[in-house]
N, C-alpha and C positions, 0 to 999 in steps of 0.2 A: 823091590824097586828102589832105585837110588833117589835120594831126596834132592830136589832142585835147590841149589843154593840161592842166597840173596843176590840181587843185581849188584855187581861190582863195577867200579869205574877205575880203570887203570891209568894212572898218570904217565904221560909219555916219558918222563924223565925219572920215573920211579920203578923200581923192580918189584915193589910190593903193591898189592891192590888194597883198596879200601871200600867200604860199603857206602852207597849213596844215601843221602838223607831223603826223607819224604818230600821236602820242598824242592830238592833238585830234580827228583823224578817228575813232579808236577810241572816244573818249568820246561823240562825236555818234551813232555807230552804236548804242552801248549804250542811250542815252536813247531812241532810236527804237524799239529792240526792247522796252524796258520799257513804253513807251506802247502798243505793239501788244498785249503780254500783258495789260495792264490792260483794254484795250478788249474783248479776248476773254473775260476773266473777267466783266466787266460784262454782256456779251451772254449768257453762260451763266447768270448769276444771274437775269437777266430771264426767261430761258426755263425755269428749274428749278422744284421744289415737287412737291406731290401732285396727282394727277388727281382728278376727281370720283368716279370709281369706287373709287380707293384710299381716299378719305375715307369713302365710304358703307360699304365693307367694314370699315374700322376702327371706325366708329360702331356697326355691327351687332355686331361681336365684343365691343366694350366693353359694349354693352347686354345681351348675353347673359350676360356674366360678372357684371354687376351684378344682373341678374334672378335668376341662379342663387344668388348670395350672399344676396340678399334672401329667396328661397324657403327656403334652408337655415337662415337665421336665424329665419324665421317657424316653420319646422318644429321647430327646437330649442326655441323659445320655447313652442310648444304642448305639446311633450313634457315640458318642464320644469314647466309649469303643471299638466299632468295628473298628473305624478309627485308634485308638491307636494300637490295635492289628495288623492291616494290616501294619501300618507304621513300627512297630517293626519288623514284619516279613520281609518286604521288605528291611529294613536296615540290617537285619541278612543275607539275601541272597546276598545283595551287598557286605557286608564285607567278606563273604565267597569267592565270585567270585574274589574280589580284591586280596586276598591273593594267590589264585590259579593262577590267571593271572600273578601276579608278578613273580612267580616261573617258570611258563611255558615259559615266554618270555626269560629266560636265560637257557632253556634246551639246552644241548650240548655245552654250553660255555666252552672254553678251548680246543675244537677240537674233541669232541665226536659226531659222526653222529647220526641220528635218529635210524639207525640200522647198523649192522656190517656185513662184508663179511662172508658168511658161509663157505668159503673154498670149494665151489662147482665147482671151475674151470672156472666159467663164468666171475669172476671179478666184478660182480654186487653187490652193497650194497643193496640187497633186504631186505624188511622189515621182521624183526624177532621179535616177540612179547616179547621174553625173553631176549633181549639184547639191547644195544644202549642207547640213551638219553631218549627215551620215551618207556614206557611199560604199557600195559593195562591188568589188571585182569578183564575180561569182565563178568558181571553178575555173581558174585561169588556165590558159593554154600557152603554147609557145608564142602566140600572137600578142598576148598582153601581160605575160608574167615578168617581163623585164621592167623593173622599177626605176633603175638608174641606167642610162645608156652606157653600155660596155661594162656594167657592174652587176650588182646583186640581182638575183631572180628569185621569185617565189616558186615553191615546189609545184609541179604540175598537178592540177585538179584541186588544189587548196583554194581557199578564199582569201582575199585581201580586204581588210576592214579599214576604211578611211573615216576619221573622225575630225570634225572642224569645230572651232569655238575658241573662246578665251580659256584655253586649257591650263594656262599658268598665269600668275599675276592677278591683278585686281581689275574689276570693272568699276570705273570711277565716274563721278558726276562732273560734267563740264559745262562751260558757258556755251550758248548757242554759237555754232560756227559762222564765220564770215567767209564769203566767196569772192573770187577775183572778177566776178561779173554779176551785176545785179539781175541780169536775165539768167535764171538758173539753168535754162536749157542750153546756154552757151558757156556756163562755168566749166573750167578745166581743173579747178583746185580751190584751196582755201586754207584757213587757219582756224584751229580750235584751241582754246586755252583751258587748262585744268589747274585749279588751285588746290593746295593741300587742305585748306579749311574754307568752307563756304557757309552760307546761311543755312544750308540744309544738312550738310555732313561735315564732320571734322576729322582731321588726321588721316586723310586718304593716303593709300599706299601708291606712290608715284614711281617706284623702282623700275617696273617693267616698261613703262612709257619712257622713262629716262634713258634706259638702255637702248630702246628702239630709235630714239632721235639722235643718239650719240655714236652708235656703232656703224651707221651707214649701210645697214644690211637690207634695205628696201622691204622691211616688214610692212604688213598691212594693218591699218586701224579699222575696226568695225565701230561705226557711229550709229547709234540708234536713238529714237525718241524716248522720252521719259515714260511714255505710255507703252506698256507691253503689247506685243503682237502688231506693232505699227511698222511702217517701212523703215529700212535701215540702208546704210551705204557701207561699202568696203573700199577704202582708198589707200594708196601707197603713201607711206611716211617718207618725206624728204628730209634728210639731215640738214641740207642747206636751207637756211631760213627758219629752222627750228631751234629751240633753246630750252635749257633745263636748269633749274635751281632747286634747292631743298624745299621751297615752298610753292613753286609753280613750274609747270611744263607747258610750253607753247609748241604745238605740233603743226607744222606745215604739211599739207597732204595734197596729193594729186589724183584727179579722176582720170587723167590721161597723160601721156608723155613720159611716163616712168618706165622702169625696167619690167615691172609686172602689172602695171596699172590696168592694162587691157584684160588680163586674166582675172584680176580682182573685180573688175566691173561686171564680169559674167557671174559673179557670186552674189550680187545683191539684187534687190527686188526689181523686177522688170516693170518699171513705172514710167509710161510715156509722158506723163505730166510733171515728172521730176518732183513729185510731192515728198519723196524721201529726202530731198535736200533741204526742205524748209526748216524743220527742227527749231521752230521759233520759240518754243517753251523750254529750251534747254535740251541737253543730251547726255547720254552715257557713252563712254568710250573705253575700249580695251584693245590689246594687241591680239589679233586673230592668229591662230595656229592651225596646222594640219598635221596629223600623225597617222601613219599607215602601219598597221600590224599585219604581219605575214610570217610564214614559215619558209626558211631558206636553208641551203646547204652550206654550212660553214667550211667544208673541206674545199669548196671551189669546183668540185667535179659536177657540172650541171648536165652532163650528157648521160650519165648512168644513175638511174634511180631504181634499180631492179631489186636491191636487197639492202638490209640495214648496214651491212659491211661496206657498201659502196658510197654511203652518204653520212654526213654528220648533221642531222637536222636540228635546227634551233628556231625557237619563236623569238622574234625581235620586232623592232620598229624603226622607221625612218621619219624624220621631220621634214616636211616639204613647205615651200612657200605656197600658201593655199591656192588651189585651183590651177597649179602649174605642174610641169614635169621636172622641176628643179628642186633637188634635195638641198636642205641646209647643210648636211654633212653626208657624203656618199657612203660612209661606213655605218652599217646598222648597229643599233644598240641591242645586244642580246638580253633576253629576259629569262628564258628557260631552255635547257638542253633536252634532247630526246623527244621533241614534239614533232610528230610526223604530219599532222593535219590540223587545220583550223577551218571550221565551218561556222557560218553565221546565218541566222534566220531572223526576220523582222516581223514583229507582231503588231498589226494595225487594228484599230477599232473601225472595221470596214463593214460593208453590206453583206459580206460573205459569212452569214451566221444563220442559224436555223429559223430565225424570225422572218427572213426574206429581205424586203426592200431597205429597211432602216437598220443601222447598227445599234447594238445594245450598248448604251453608254458605259465606258470604262471597262468593257468586257472584250477579251480576246479569245476567240473560240478556235479549237483545233480539231479537225476531223481525224478519223482513224488512219486514213491513207494519206493525210496531208494535203489533199486536193480540195479546192473550193471552200477554203476556210479563211480565217483572218491572218494566217501566217504566209509570208512570202519567203521563198527559197527553202521550204521544208519538205518539198516533194519534187522528184525529177520532172523536168519539163516546164517548170514555172518560169515566167519572165515578168519583169517589171514593166514591160511595154504594153501589157494587157490590162483591161479593167479588172478590178477597181483601183489598181495602182496608178494608172495613167490614162489620160484621155479627156478631151474637152467636153464630152457628154455627161460627165459626172456632176451630179447635183449636190453630193455630200462629200465633204473633205474626209479622207481617211487618216486620222491622226496616228502617228507612230507612238505606241505605248511601251513596247518591250524590244530589247535586242537580246537574242539568245546566242551564247557563245559556246561552242563545243570544241574541245581539243583532245587529240588522241596521242598518247605517248607510249614509247617502247623502252624497255630497260637497255642499259648500255652493253650488256653481254648476254649470250644465250644461256638458257637453263636446260640442261640435258634431260631433266625429268619433267619438263613442262611442254605441253602442246596446246596452243590456243586455237580457238575456232576461227575460221575465215570470216572476215568482215564483208557483209553484203552491201550495206548502205549507211550513210550518215547524212542527215538532212536531205538535200537534193543531190548529193553525190553518190553515184553507184560505183561500187568497187568490183572490178572484174578479178578473175583468177590470176591475172598478170600484175595486179596492183602490188606495190611494195609490201603492204601489210599482209598480203596473202601468199607471199613467196614461201617456198619450203623452209628457207632459212629464218624468215621473220616469224613463222609460227612457233618457233622454239624460244622466242623472246617473250618475257612477261609484258603484257600490254594493259593499259588502263584508259578509260574514257571519263572525262570530267566535263560537266555541262553547268552553265550558270545562266539564269534568266535575269536580265538587268532591267529595272524600271528606269526609263529616261526621265530626268527631272526638269530639263530646261526646254523641252520640245513641245 
């Protein structure tokens, strides 16, 4: 056998060959191995990556995660929107009740009682809905819901709460009035002087009376004796003949012959002997106001109240010259938006309690069905024309202790995931299936009821 020679490397420009050194052989082998590894890596790269199944699974998982996050975001958005609507609604209800409560607490301030003596011979100040410090237009209809001729109207079925008293300004100490006739039964007016500083009080606030005698607005002054629960008068303030300085206001008033003096006369004590005019021991005086709270449609569409989309309900008030149908300003002052109903009930310390003939002092009792209890206008069919609220045969006066205010509000837009229960009744108002609160559209609106029972302080 022929012996294999050593590995020779032939130089391309040399005719002769020469033997390779061991180092050269090793270097050539390393190059060969590196090239082989590179080929293997290239082959693996061409054969690597995700399969179609793997891609589909990853796309599916990613889609599920994105869909879940989207659903969670949408759910949180709807919850946040609903909570914001309810929060706004509750804030609106609270704002409305706060304003009504503030005024109700000063009802009768200045000496006006909850109701006045009807002159029936009994001497009792029985409740009369059309006079005194508190008056209710109960569940108004088209016949009595127009508050200003040709203007604003209360929503059908709601209540109108009328409050009278020295609602703003101060009740100040005055000198005894002087009249234009010494025979008080023939007096048609007089003058009363109020000093900023007297022997009894100092630094009295005369701002309200100063405005009344200078603006010529025919405001009424309520003049009462210094002894509480005594007769009082309501007289029209005449700018002519009145004067005001920083230390003294002289008020000329009229019992008749003025713009509203006849209406004002109907608001004060029915006293045939004119004892209310005497006031020999001095008097207190203030400017009498009347404020009417009601729910109205701010959109002006008074013909259609079938659904929330047809009306823009607002709780507001108008100031009137007391006892008249003349508003001081024909444009109502809005208090709270989204209020669909205002209901008022009156709590008396009457004979309608479990003990029978006599009232329980300072206790106002309410029955389960609202009938035959101490509350008026808390059950359907009640009227102030019946005993114990009215009548010459009463031996016991039924003092007014509480006024309960209830307001119902609806959110400003529907909630597609909410369905409210139909409202059947609130106080003495019965809601039918055709009521705006029970319409199919209205049931998808968030609604809330807020009630406040107010203790009257001046009656």
